[in-house]
GUVEX-676944 format. One record per residue (C-alpha): residue in one letter; x, y, z. Coordinates in steps of 0.05 Angstrom, whole numbers, padded with zeros to 5 digits, always signed. Layout:
AXYZ
...
//
This chain:
M+02118-00327-01346
R+02090-00322-01286
P+02110-00336-01202
E+02096-00381-01167
R+02078-00413-01101
N+02142-00432-01104
S+02182-00364-01115
R+02132-00322-01075
I+02161-00359-01018
V+02229-00342-01041
L+02219-00279-01043
S+02191-00280-00980
T+02255-00316-00960
T+02303-00257-00997
R+02246-00192-00958
S+02265-00223-00902
T+02335-00227-00905
A+02337-00154-00918
K+02300-00141-00862
M+02346-00161-00823
H+02404-00128-00862
E+02345-00067-00845
F+02347-00074-00769
R+02413-00086-00762
V+02394-00168-00724
A+02466-00186-00714
Q+02505-00239-00763
A+02495-00304-00712
D+02419-00285-00711
F+02412-00290-00790
I+02364-00340-00810
E+02392-00375-00868
G+02334-00366-00924
R+02330-00400-00995
D+02383-00377-01038
P+02337-00330-01091
T+02387-00345-01156
P+02330-00387-01187
L+02289-00326-01181
F+02329-00271-01239
S+02319-00298-01292
L+02233-00307-01281
A+02241-00234-01249
V+02289-00218-01316
G+02247-00254-01367
I+02188-00222-01338
L+02219-00157-01350
G+02230-00167-01418
D+02166-00185-01445
V+02135-00135-01421
A+02174-00079-01444
A+02189-00115-01520
T+02109-00113-01526
I+02109-00036-01493
A+02162-00037-01540
R+02130-00057-01605
S+02068-00024-01603
P+02043+00032-01642
L+02044+00096-01625
G+01971+00116-01599
P+01930+00181-01621
A+01948+00249-01593
E+01873+00242-01559
A+01881+00172-01519
L+01903+00197-01450
A+01907+00112-01431
A+01955+00073-01450
P+01929+00001-01466
E+01947-00053-01419
A+02023-00090-01447
R+02002-00166-01448
P+02062-00195-01478
A+02025-00240-01533
A+02067-00305-01519
W+02038-00307-01431
D+01987-00357-01422
H+01955-00342-01356
D+01909-00288-01317
L+01967-00251-01275
P+01952-00179-01284
V+02020-00143-01313
A+02022-00090-01251
E+02022-00155-01211
A+02078-00194-01251
L+02113-00125-01246
R+02111-00122-01169
F+02133-00177-01162
V+02188-00159-01206
S+02202-00105-01178
N+02190-00129-01092
F+02260-00183-01118
F+02301-00133-01147
D+02290-00095-01088
A+02291-00143-01036
F+02347-00167-01071
L+02392-00096-01062
N+02377-00081-00991
A+02383-00165-00976
K+02460-00141-01000
L+02468-00217-01022
D+02521-00190-01082
E+02545-00124-01082
E+02572-00117-01153
L+02508-00122-01182
T+02481-00061-01151
A+02479-00020-01185
E+02450-00065-01250
F+02389-00097-01201
S+02375-00020-01184
L+02368+00000-01259
L+02320-00066-01269
C+02281-00051-01200
A+02270+00024-01215
C+02242-00004-01297
A+02195-00045-01258
Y+02169+00006-01215
Y+02167+00057-01272
L+02133+00001-01323
G+02091-00021-01278
G+02053+00054-01256
N+02101+00065-01189
V+02142+00113-01215
G+02147+00147-01144
S+02194+00083-01130
A+02232+00088-01189
V+02249+00157-01171
V+02275+00150-01102
I+02321+00077-01135
V+02342+00119-01184
R+02357+00182-01135
Q+02395+00129-01094
M+02442+00085-01137
D+02515+00095-01163
L+02526+00109-01233
P+02522+00056-01272
E+02585+00035-01308
L+02601+00071-01379
D+02609+00001-01412
L+02546-00021-01385
A+02497-00060-01452
G+02558-00010-01486
G+02524+00055-01464
L+02447+00019-01457
G+02457+00017-01379
R+02479+00094-01371
M+02419+00110-01423
V+02366+00079-01377
H+02394+00109-01322
R+02390+00184-01355
I+02326+00168-01385
L+02287+00155-01301
R+02325+00206-01286
G+02288+00258-01336
D+02362+00288-01371
H+02365+00278-01433
S+02436+00300-01449
P+02476+00271-01497
I+02525+00216-01458
E+02599+00234-01456
G+02641+00188-01463
A+02670+00127-01519
Y+02615+00076-01507
D+02599+00021-01567
L+02532+00044-01583
R+02540+00110-01582
A+02515+00130-01652
S+02450+00102-01626
V+02428+00129-01559
D+02459+00205-01577
P+02389+00217-01628
V+02345+00193-01580
L+02366+00234-01524
S+02367+00293-01574
A+02298+00270-01600
L+02264+00262-01535
D+02301+00333-01497
R+02273+00361-01553
F+02209+00326-01543
F+02202+00347-01472
A+02225+00425-01484
L+02166+00426-01539
D+02212+00423-01610
G+02196+00359-01621
E+02139+00299-01629
A+02136+00225-01603
A+02145+00199-01669
E+02210+00229-01682
V+02226+00195-01605
V+02192+00123-01611
E+02225+00124-01691
R+02301+00134-01670
A+02278+00092-01615
S+02259+00039-01651
E+02327+00040-01686
L+02361+00034-01635
R+02324-00033-01627
A+02346-00062-01684
V+02422-00048-01668
G+02391-00077-01611
Y+02378-00142-01637
A+02430-00151-01689
S+02479-00142-01640
R+02460-00216-01619
N+02484-00195-01531
P+02426-00214-01494
R+02445-00146-01442
I+02448-00109-01498
L+02382-00145-01532
L+02345-00135-01457
Y+02369-00065-01443
A+02342-00034-01528
D+02273-00064-01499
L+02275-00019-01438
V+02300+00045-01477
A+02250+00038-01531
A+02191+00024-01485
L+02211+00083-01433
C+02214+00126-01484
R+02138+00095-01506
R+02122+00110-01430
K+02155+00178-01420
I+02114+00193-01473
D+02045+00163-01454
N+02060+00202-01382
A+02082+00267-01412
S+02048+00328-01387
R+02045+00350-01467
T+02013+00289-01488
L+01966+00287-01428
L+01938+00359-01411
P+01920+00383-01478
P+01866+00326-01503
A+01841+00319-01418
S+01830+00391-01419
D+01804+00407-01485
L+01852+00479-01494
P+01918+00469-01545
L+01987+00459-01527
E+01991+00540-01535
A+01963+00546-01477
W+01994+00501-01432
R+02070+00523-01447
P+02086+00567-01403
A+02063+00518-01341
L+02104+00454-01391
T+02171+00502-01398
R+02189+00510-01317
P+02234+00473-01280
A+02192+00469-01225
F+02133+00433-01271
P+02123+00353-01268
T+02143+00342-01349
E+02109+00277-01332
L+02039+00248-01291
W+02034+00194-01250
P+01972+00150-01248
A+01930+00183-01190
Q+01943+00255-01231
Q+01923+00207-01308
R+01856+00168-01272
I+01831+00247-01261
A+01855+00277-01330
E+01820+00218-01364
A+01752+00232-01318
G+01743+00301-01345
L+01753+00350-01284
L+01810+00377-01326
Q+01750+00409-01368
G+01702+00424-01306
R+01682+00360-01282
S+01659+00355-01218
A+01665+00301-01177
V+01694+00252-01116
I+01763+00242-01115
Q+01782+00170-01072
M+01847+00169-01074
P+01892+00141-01032
T+01951+00190-00996
S+02017+00203-01026
A+01977+00177-01093
G+02001+00252-01113
K+01928+00292-01099
T+01961+00353-01093
R+01996+00363-01162
A+01922+00333-01185
T+01890+00400-01156
E+01949+00454-01177
L+01927+00420-01244
I+01857+00426-01237
I+01847+00495-01220
R+01899+00514-01274
A+01864+00470-01330
A+01796+00529-01303
F+01835+00586-01309
L+01871+00576-01372
S+01799+00557-01400
G+01767+00621-01370
R+01712+00572-01342
A+01734+00604-01262
N+01775+00665-01234
L+01770+00653-01166
A+01782+00580-01139
V+01761+00561-01058
I+01794+00510-01027
V+01760+00497-00963
A+01802+00449-00918
P+01783+00435-00830
Y+01834+00449-00811
R+01890+00522-00798
S+01956+00467-00807
L+01922+00440-00875
C+01908+00504-00893
H+01974+00531-00887
D+02013+00465-00922
I+01964+00482-00981
R+01988+00557-00982
G+02053+00539-00968
D+02044+00481-01036
L+01997+00528-01080
A+02059+00595-01060
A+02096+00552-01096
A+02071+00520-01152
F+02049+00587-01179
A+02103+00625-01164
D+02122+00649-01230
D+02034+00661-01260
A+01995+00718-01241
I+01953+00683-01195
A+01944+00706-01124
I+01939+00653-01062
D+01890+00689-01008
E+01882+00645-00950
A+01827+00682-00910
S+01848+00688-00831
D+01810+00653-00774
A+01786+00720-00749
F+01708+00718-00748
Q+01701+00779-00793
F+01697+00793-00862
D+01777+00824-00876
L+01790+00807-00951
E+01750+00856-01010
L+01716+00822-01054
E+01734+00880-01115
Q+01795+00839-01106
L+01783+00769-01100
I+01745+00773-01168
A+01794+00820-01200
G+01841+00768-01224
D+01853+00694-01230
T+01850+00677-01142
V+01856+00614-01091
L+01828+00630-01035
I+01841+00572-00977
V+01795+00575-00927
T+01765+00533-00868
P+01685+00515-00871
E+01677+00568-00801
K+01709+00604-00843
L+01680+00594-00912
L+01602+00606-00880
Y+01611+00660-00834
M+01637+00708-00899
L+01565+00676-00942
R+01532+00691-00893
R+01557+00760-00888
A+01564+00772-00973
P+01514+00715-00997
E+01539+00752-01071
L+01618+00714-01059
A+01570+00663-01084
D+01557+00677-01164
T+01638+00696-01161
I+01666+00612-01156
G+01675+00584-01206
L+01713+00530-01170
I+01704+00493-01101
I+01757+00439-01087
Y+01737+00408-01008
D+01792+00369-00977
E+01801+00313-00937
G+01717+00317-00947
H+01690+00263-00923
Q+01679+00303-00846
F+01610+00300-00846
D+01596+00259-00788
G+01626+00287-00726
M+01574+00334-00685
A+01628+00384-00668
R+01640+00405-00740
G+01598+00362-00783
P+01522+00398-00778
T+01567+00461-00803
Y+01603+00423-00858
E+01548+00389-00868
L+01513+00456-00885
L+01562+00497-00917
L+01558+00443-00976
T+01486+00457-00967
S+01487+00519-00979
L+01529+00515-01032
R+01497+00457-01083
M+01429+00521-01079
K+01486+00574-01076
L+01525+00563-01136
K+01528+00571-01209
P+01511+00528-01251
G+01570+00499-01299
T+01608+00518-01224
Q+01654+00462-01215
S+01650+00425-01142
V+01722+00373-01124
L+01706+00337-01059
I+01772+00298-01046
S+01785+00243-00998
A+01843+00191-00982
V+01790+00151-00946
I+01718+00146-00955
G+01665+00085-00943
N+01608+00118-00980
A+01640+00154-01037
A+01578+00145-01098
D+01526+00170-01043
I+01565+00240-01026
A+01582+00243-01103
G+01501+00233-01111
W+01482+00285-01060
L+01535+00327-01080
I+01537+00329-01146
G+01479+00294-01175
D+01513+00228-01199
R+01525+00165-01165
D+01583+00158-01219
A+01617+00217-01201
V+01668+00181-01167
I+01758+00183-01179
G+01772+00121-01146
G+01836+00102-01120
A+01838+00027-01140
G+01894+00002-01171
L+01932+00047-01153
L+01988+00033-01088
P+02039+00096-01085
T+02085+00064-01048
A+02085-00008-01011
K+02062-00018-00944
S+02107-00070-00896
I+02057-00102-00825
A+02093-00124-00771
F+02066-00136-00710
A+02113-00139-00640
S+02119-00212-00613
W+02150-00213-00538
Q+02144-00292-00529
D+02212-00303-00516
A+02281-00273-00478
R+02287-00219-00541
G+02231-00199-00574
R+02216-00205-00659
L+02165-00173-00716
E+02129-00221-00740
Y+02104-00192-00821
V+02037-00205-00847
S+02007-00201-00915
P+01979-00127-00910
T+01910-00153-00954
D+01915-00225-00899
P+01944-00207-00831
D+01924-00276-00822
E+01969-00304-00872
R+02048-00294-00850
E+02100-00267-00890
Y+02160-00278-00854
F+02189-00252-00791
V+02262-00214-00757
P+02282-00245-00710
R+02314-00237-00627
I+02322-00152-00645
I+02279-00137-00582
T+02320-00137-00518
T+02330-00095-00453
T+02385-00062-00436
P+02393-00050-00352
L+02382+00016-00330
A+02421+00057-00270
R+02379+00065-00207
R+02358+00132-00170
G+02375+00142-00096
R+02345+00083-00070
E+02312+00044-00104
R+02313-00015-00108
T+02272-00063-00170
A+02313-00063-00226
R+02308-00015-00275
V+02315-00038-00355
F+02283-00008-00432
P+02250-00037-00459
E+02188-00045-00412
K+02140-00099-00438
D+02088-00050-00459
S+02070-00021-00528
G+02106+00053-00506
D+02165+00038-00488
I+02175-00021-00545
G+02152+00029-00579
L+02205+00082-00556
F+02250+00022-00572
L+02240+00011-00636
G+02241+00088-00665
L+02314+00089-00624
H+02330+00026-00670
L+02299+00055-00737
V+02314+00124-00732
G+02381+00127-00776
N+02361+00085-00819
G+02296+00134-00848
S+02241+00181-00799
V+02199+00156-00750
A+02131+00163-00719
I+02101+00134-00655
F+02023+00151-00648
C+01989+00155-00583
G+01919+00154-00573
R+01924+00219-00522
K+01962+00274-00511
D+01977+00258-00443
S+02020+00193-00475
V+02054+00238-00519
T+02083+00263-00456
R+02082+00208-00412
L+02130+00182-00478
S+02166+00248-00473
R+02186+00236-00412
R+02199+00178-00403
M+02244+00185-00462
I+02292+00227-00418
E+02292+00188-00364
I+02319+00129-00403
Y+02377+00180-00421
D+02383+00190-00352
R+02387+00142-00334
G+02448+00122-00369
L+02417+00083-00437
G+02474+00085-00483
V+02449+00094-00559
P+02455+00134-00593
R+02396+00200-00589
P+02353+00221-00643
I+02393+00288-00643
A+02451+00255-00686
V+02414+00238-00739
S+02381+00290-00735
N+02393+00371-00762
A+02427+00393-00695
D+02412+00468-00711
E+02347+00466-00740
V+02318+00417-00677
G+02356+00473-00636
K+02308+00521-00663
L+02251+00490-00644
A+02278+00470-00578
F+02278+00547-00573
L+02210+00570-00599
A+02190+00507-00546
S+02209+00548-00499
L+02188+00611-00505
H+02117+00583-00509
L+02122+00526-00460
G+02181+00526-00411
E+02217+00468-00388
T+02166+00415-00399
P+02192+00345-00436
A+02170+00364-00487
T+02205+00421-00495
Q+02276+00364-00459
A+02253+00314-00513
T+02253+00368-00573
R+02330+00372-00546
M+02336+00300-00566
G+02307+00311-00635
V+02248+00282-00603
L+02192+00318-00632
S+02113+00331-00609
H+02045+00333-00649
H+01990+00338-00626
A+01921+00369-00611
A+01961+00420-00551
T+02015+00431-00586
P+02027+00508-00601
H+02001+00522-00661
G+02054+00561-00697
L+02109+00494-00670
R+02067+00439-00691
L+02076+00479-00767
A+02161+00482-00747
V+02153+00408-00727
E+02116+00383-00796
H+02168+00425-00838
A+02220+00400-00812
M+02193+00333-00817
K+02171+00343-00880
R+02260+00369-00902
G+02292+00317-00866
H+02311+00364-00805
A+02280+00313-00763
R+02270+00247-00755
F+02237+00223-00690
V+02156+00242-00675
V+02114+00227-00622
C+02040+00245-00640
T+01970+00236-00631
S+01927+00223-00695
T+01946+00301-00715
L+01981+00261-00766
A+01934+00246-00804
Q+01893+00313-00813
G+01925+00319-00882
V+01991+00348-00876
N+02042+00311-00910
F+02082+00286-00853
P+02122+00244-00900
I+02156+00179-00844
R+02184+00122-00864
Y+02169+00084-00797
L+02096+00089-00769
V+02098+00066-00690
I+02023+00041-00678
T+02020+00032-00585
T+01948+00038-00592
T+01891+00025-00632
Q+01845+00080-00590
Q+01833+00142-00599
G+01821+00180-00533
A+01751+00123-00508
E+01738+00107-00567
S+01770+00062-00619
I+01804+00096-00683
M+01762+00093-00743
V+01790+00046-00808
R+01788+00112-00848
D+01821+00148-00794
F+01878+00099-00792
H+01884+00081-00862
N+01902+00166-00871
L+01953+00152-00807
M+01982+00097-00857
G+01984+00135-00917
R+02029+00189-00882
A+02091+00111-00883
G+02123+00112-00955
R+02108+00178-00982
A+02117+00169-01063
G+02186+00195-01087
M+02211+00187-01022
H+02214+00113-00987
T+02192+00049-01032
E+02168+00026-00983
G+02119+00042-00916
S+02137+00010-00859
V+02075+00003-00804
I+02101-00022-00734
F+02043-00054-00681
S+02084-00049-00617
S+02039-00085-00565
P+02073-00149-00570
A+01996-00169-00537
I+01964-00170-00602
F+01992-00217-00636
D+02012-00258-00584
E+01951-00271-00557
R+01910-00284-00615
G+01872-00335-00623
P+01814-00358-00569
Q+01847-00323-00513
K+01835-00261-00468
N+01867-00208-00511
G+01838-00246-00571
W+01795-00179-00591
K+01851-00134-00603
W+01871-00179-00663
E+01803-00180-00688
A+01810-00106-00686
A+01873-00108-00713
K+01851-00144-00775
H+01792-00093-00778
L+01832-00034-00767
L+01872-00045-00832
D+01820-00070-00872
A+01815-00023-00923
G+01741-00041-00947
N+01718-00032-00866
S+01733+00051-00876
E+01660+00072-00832
P+01615+00106-00896
S+01620+00194-00887
L+01550+00197-00856
S+01501+00261-00839
G+01514+00289-00764
L+01433+00319-00776
L+01410+00238-00770
K+01449+00240-00706
L+01402+00282-00684
F+01352+00215-00673
H+01407+00166-00645
P+01394+00132-00583
F+01446+00151-00516
E+01497+00093-00510
Q+01530+00106-00439
R+01591+00087-00451
G+01623+00044-00384
A+01587+00012-00324
P+01525+00017-00326
P+01511+00010-00396
V+01441+00048-00410
V+01410+00068-00478
Q+01359+00125-00475
P+01327+00145-00541
M+01311+00202-00565
L+01257+00248-00554
A+01222+00289-00594
Q+01203+00337-00550
W+01279+00341-00533
L+01291+00365-00599
D+01260+00445-00589
L+01327+00465-00583
A+01342+00523-00617
F+01331+00575-00567
A+01351+00524-00513
N+01387+00558-00451
Q+01436+00518-00393
D+01382+00514-00356
R+01332+00480-00410
I+01397+00427-00417
E+01397+00419-00347
E+01323+00412-00343
I+01321+00357-00405
V+01381+00320-00366
A+01325+00319-00296
E+01285+00288-00344
A+01328+00234-00367
M+01349+00212-00298
N+01271+00220-00286
I+01276+00158-00331
Q+01335+00116-00326
P+01365+00144-00259
L+01425+00108-00278
I+01441+00153-00330
S+01507+00186-00324
A+01501+00254-00321
A+01562+00284-00342
Q+01556+00241-00413
F+01480+00261-00430
R+01492+00324-00417
L+01551+00336-00473
F+01506+00290-00509
I+01438+00337-00516
E+01492+00400-00516
D+01521+00361-00580
R+01446+00360-00604
A+01430+00435-00587
H+01497+00456-00623
A+01467+00418-00673
I+01401+00448-00677
Q+01422+00517-00671
Q+01463+00504-00739
I+01405+00488-00772
A+01365+00549-00749
A+01416+00594-00767
F+01421+00546-00845
L+01341+00564-00841
V+01347+00651-00823
A+01400+00658-00882
N+01358+00622-00926
M+01286+00634-00915
N+01223+00684-00907
F+01197+00672-00850
E+01141+00711-00867
D+01124+00693-00936
P+01069+00655-00953
A+01104+00590-00973
A+01154+00593-00910
D+01135+00520-00893
D+01153+00493-00961
R+01218+00516-00967
V+01230+00489-00901
Q+01218+00432-00922
E+01264+00437-00990
L+01327+00465-00952
A+01315+00396-00907
T+01316+00354-00968
H+01368+00382-00997
T+01422+00374-00935
L+01471+00297-00945
G+01419+00278-00871
Y+01353+00279-00922
F+01389+00247-00982
L+01423+00173-00935
A+01361+00171-00893
D+01300+00125-00892
D+01233+00152-00901
P+01212+00151-00841
T+01275+00183-00808
R+01266+00239-00877
T+01191+00250-00834
A+01231+00265-00785
L+01282+00307-00808
I+01233+00357-00845
Q+01197+00358-00772
T+01249+00376-00746
F+01262+00430-00788
R+01192+00451-00780
T+01207+00460-00697
I+01272+00495-00708
A+01233+00543-00761
A+01177+00565-00721
S+01220+00572-00655
I+01248+00620-00699
K+01188+00659-00721
A+01168+00657-00660
S+01221+00682-00614
A+01261+00727-00667
D+01243+00788-00700
D+01273+00816-00758
N+01335+00850-00719
L+01362+00771-00683
Q+01346+00743-00755
G+01397+00789-00783
I+01442+00773-00719
I+01430+00693-00726
R+01444+00694-00799
R+01522+00724-00789
S+01538+00697-00725
P+01556+00637-00705
L+01532+00622-00634
S+01468+00603-00614
P+01406+00640-00619
S+01400+00638-00552
V+01465+00668-00524
A+01452+00718-00598
A+01391+00740-00569
E+01418+00754-00504
L+01485+00798-00534
Q+01444+00822-00576
A+01407+00862-00503
W+01478+00859-00469
V+01496+00903-00521
A+01439+00956-00529
A+01438+00959-00448
N+01529+00982-00457
L+01546+01018-00506
D+01558+01078-00474
T+01589+01046-00431
M+01637+01003-00488
N+01667+01081-00513
E+01679+01085-00445
A+01712+01041-00434
N+01752+01038-00503
L+01774+01111-00480
D+01806+01082-00413
G+01838+01031-00430
T+01774+00963-00397
L+01750+00955-00456
L+01777+00874-00462
E+01757+00874-00379
L+01681+00905-00395
V+01662+00854-00453
G+01711+00789-00418
A+01663+00794-00360
A+01601+00799-00404
V+01624+00740-00459
L+01656+00687-00402
P+01586+00671-00374
Y+01577+00641-00441
A+01637+00610-00454
S+01630+00532-00471
D+01700+00499-00499
R+01723+00442-00455
S+01784+00479-00440
I+01737+00523-00398
R+01679+00475-00370
S+01738+00431-00337
M+01758+00478-00292
S+01741+00470-00215
D+01741+00546-00201
R+01741+00601-00263
T+01747+00656-00213
C+01826+00669-00247
L+01796+00675-00315
P+01784+00742-00331
R+01853+00745-00315
L+01879+00687-00354
L+01844+00726-00427
A+01884+00784-00400
A+01945+00763-00395
W+01936+00714-00460
A+01913+00773-00501
D+01965+00805-00481
G+02012+00764-00510
R+02043+00721-00454
S+02069+00646-00463
Y+02032+00586-00447
A+02074+00583-00402
Q+02056+00632-00360
L+01991+00618-00362
L+01998+00557-00320
Q+02029+00600-00262
I+01969+00634-00262
M+01922+00558-00263
E+01976+00550-00215
E+01972+00610-00159
N+01910+00572-00152
D+01929+00510-00105
A+01846+00507-00113
L+01838+00492-00189
R+01837+00437-00229
I+01829+00407-00293
S+01783+00346-00299
N+01807+00337-00230
R+01876+00350-00226
K+01942+00389-00219
P+01933+00436-00290
T+01981+00428-00335
V+02014+00470-00398
E+01988+00437-00444
D+01925+00444-00409
A+01948+00535-00409
V+01950+00509-00492
S+01878+00481-00484
L+01858+00542-00462
G+01896+00597-00503
D+01877+00569-00570
G+01811+00534-00564
G+01789+00573-00497
F+01792+00637-00513
G+01824+00632-00582
Y+01756+00604-00608
D+01704+00611-00558
V+01717+00671-00524
A+01742+00690-00589
M+01661+00693-00629
L+01636+00708-00579
V+01664+00777-00581
A+01661+00778-00650
A+01592+00769-00653
I+01578+00827-00600
T+01628+00868-00664
D+01586+00855-00715
M+01525+00879-00667
V+01561+00947-00659
E+01580+00959-00729
P+01512+00981-00758
V+01513+01031-00688
D+01581+01052-00678
G+01646+01055-00727
N+01698+01076-00687
L+01662+01031-00633
H+01675+00975-00676
A+01729+00985-00703
A+01760+00979-00618
L+01723+00909-00608
S+01749+00896-00686
Y+01828+00903-00662
L+01803+00876-00585
Q+01774+00803-00621
K+01841+00802-00672
R+01875+00791-00594
V+01833+00746-00564
K+01835+00705-00633
Y+01897+00701-00639
G+01943+00716-00557
L+01972+00788-00588
A+01972+00846-00556
L+02002+00889-00614
P+01978+00910-00690
S+02039+00900-00717
A+02041+00825-00690
I+01971+00804-00710
A+01994+00832-00780
M+02044+00787-00783
H+02001+00721-00764
E+01952+00729-00809
A+02003+00745-00866
G+02032+00672-00850
F+02080+00681-00784
A+02031+00637-00753
D+02060+00628-00695
R+02057+00683-00631
V+02122+00674-00604
V+02154+00695-00678
A+02094+00754-00694
T+02109+00788-00631
T+02182+00787-00645
L+02170+00815-00717
G+02114+00861-00700
T+02164+00887-00649
I+02207+00906-00707
W+02169+00934-00752
P+02108+00963-00707
L+02085+01001-00765
A+02071+00928-00805
I+01997+00924-00795
D+01971+00911-00850
R+01988+00848-00898
A+02015+00901-00942
G+02060+00923-00892
V+02084+00849-00885
R+02099+00840-00960
A+02154+00905-00944
A+02185+00890-00897
C+02203+00813-00920
R+02227+00852-00981
A+02268+00904-00954
P+02334+00899-00995
N+02372+00910-00926
G+02366+00830-00905
G+02329+00850-00828
M+02279+00798-00840
A+02324+00750-00846
A+02369+00774-00786
A+02305+00769-00737
L+02295+00705-00765
R+02358+00667-00753
A+02340+00641-00683
Y+02281+00615-00704
P+02252+00538-00738
E+02267+00537-00818
Y+02194+00540-00830
F+02179+00622-00814
S+02244+00636-00857
A+02211+00590-00911
V+02133+00643-00903
A+02168+00711-00910
E+02216+00671-00974
E+02130+00664-01006
L+02117+00721-00978
R+02179+00768-01022
R+02155+00733-01076
//
């Protein structure tokens, strides 16, 4: 049996009908579809054939990790079984959603779930079974209810009288014993075969079908069972896994992605690059890799490197829950540039350390022996090599670890989208074949739609995800304008939506939010603010559509709005939050972002307007992703980032489909040889995952020419002498800019300055890398420089001329260090993330001001003194974009005292002349200044001074360490800092808790406060979003 072209056309019309119901198209506007009845027998026949084939197959050996494809012998075509089952599940799913026959809903749901499960789409099967009504007890003599039980993982007896109970009970009993580790697979297969024989003897077609389904499900449950797969995959006995397998929260079976990872040997310590789609189950796979490493004794310290603080928090929360009943410590290193974890504690027992690349590099340079204790290292979202801001740091961290990790250490790099996984595996692991790919894994189907508005009412055009030029079906007449009230003397008619992508995006979001969670993607954070402001406006003008708060947890959303108001004041983001419309972008305060992610994850909120921060790895499930632009700032969004973004739509186990909708009508309506035809081609390019950009080396960008954005176009090759930047200060950079302008008079000084500053940052990272890994007085120093260069990803990927240039650049940097840095300065460069020139100048300042700092510490002016020393070196964009920096010392003091972002904005606004990039400051600028300018850039400068003081004055070092954390977090109290570092990573919440528990000045004190029997912590957190109560519960364990 094979679905031919006509069958697929009928399926498309059925899906169209389902979408019309989903989008609540008026009945009068429905398009008559083809009768899907002819597909019933085809779908049931395919499902029955596959089920019977699986049921008849012999039980494989215990050590077999992969079940063979169950291809029916009678099939005379080459259509893969998985594709045939996908057709069946899509048909049943569409039929159910099309509401064509309500009487068949329960049975079709069962068949749909079976097709999903047997086709390997376990998550969608879970969704269908969870949402469906309980089948009638007498369906197929009780076998319908039995199928429902098996799919739900419930093996308890089915109560009541039904025809086949005598055959059903033994199978369920055998399954129960098998999963309780008290029975064997052979018993389950034997009992299921007996039931199947009874079904066949009945000569009832429905009973026969369900008997085959029961037997097939039993077989696949055995094949997929954790108890079946984990022992041979890890080379550990079942008894080693028993404690985990018998816990209710541990997975009883592995999903396809996890099975693929097990088959590849990662549970036995093999290193690999994992490239699998978002939502495939990589988080659970990470847990299994860690657990196997600890159980086998291969490791007692596992390190997870994640590029973003929010992702670190997300991973910590997931692993803390997964290992809650194990003697395994989960530690998340603070962001402060301090070695604030005891190495002895890290290796005292089984420990998972979660850390950003910058913090791990800092720790390794302070304590190189840490590398010797790592038995397993996992790089999550591990494709971050090619950005100039963080790429060189990340690449040099992995280069250092490649050289320093002890033999046998397992390295795993995980990425949903990486265009050259084999190259990365060849470099990192030494084996280009050490790639576990996601081919064939489709955790949740994606539907792709484009807004089209050429008539009075707009529609959605659905296209094939693999070939957007192939139109599948459309949903008619769903975008329609609504008149809005005019204000004051306005004469122009006001309507919603206007014919622009933002308004249409909001319209679709409001229309769909009742069905499930919605994310509106914007390319810039100011676009998020604009849409929040527009949302407020349309309701102020009388829009009659229910606000998203109507389908949200109003209490939780109210707490989010309360926290937003304390941070930001009465901004558009705060006001929109009260309506149930959340904001998520780089200038959303960190703690508020965490709370927003938690609310969306838990279903408390359903509507978020966001930037690409949505794609930064956090588990952020949505049903509808509305794309308002294919730009990310001034650049086109990268294909790999777009697919990471798409992966958030339709999370496995939560939805059977994720919808991606492009809201700009110009993309679809103006495709072809028209002025805006390029937009269609750009969208098609984004949708093809095969176009995912390779993960290249940021170091190789040192040799790329400068290409000017905008008019006039200018291309300026990078001259070799311009790469002598190891000790470059701002004066040297300005000299290079002047030299370039002499060569190219039309060059933009501002753009070229940023270009050179990026290269200076990369060169200075190389300088620190060289200092940390070689002795410049060694006679073989030149050979060592070359060796270090050849270990980098850049060298691995480069052609021969570029390899030569890279080695020469390393030699130039080494020569500069040897000529300009004595042993003392080299030691500072080794430990400091600062550029060598800044480190040298701060070293001189520290030497001249030790007594002054001690005096300032005594009279309470240490922040004022140190701030004046470091602020001139601050280079964060939030600071550099300020037209007048005279208010910076006052702003820094307010930040370190714990003042809100709204209060920082007030200080900025008091300076009437102050402009941020030629415009008035906003609260988003205040957030960027606090979190980025002060919390990262200035805190790093203070940390450097702190490190320099450590060997000479212990008391002053302690005072500076505290000051550095005040600047890092924007908190005044030691107890508030301790609360923040323990997990209450929000300035408002940490200050509240620190005020209540002033003696809780370390993690132990915070845990004690959380564990206090008087319920004080719960009461203190009652006014704040649920996320922080979840943190308290985690700390209580």
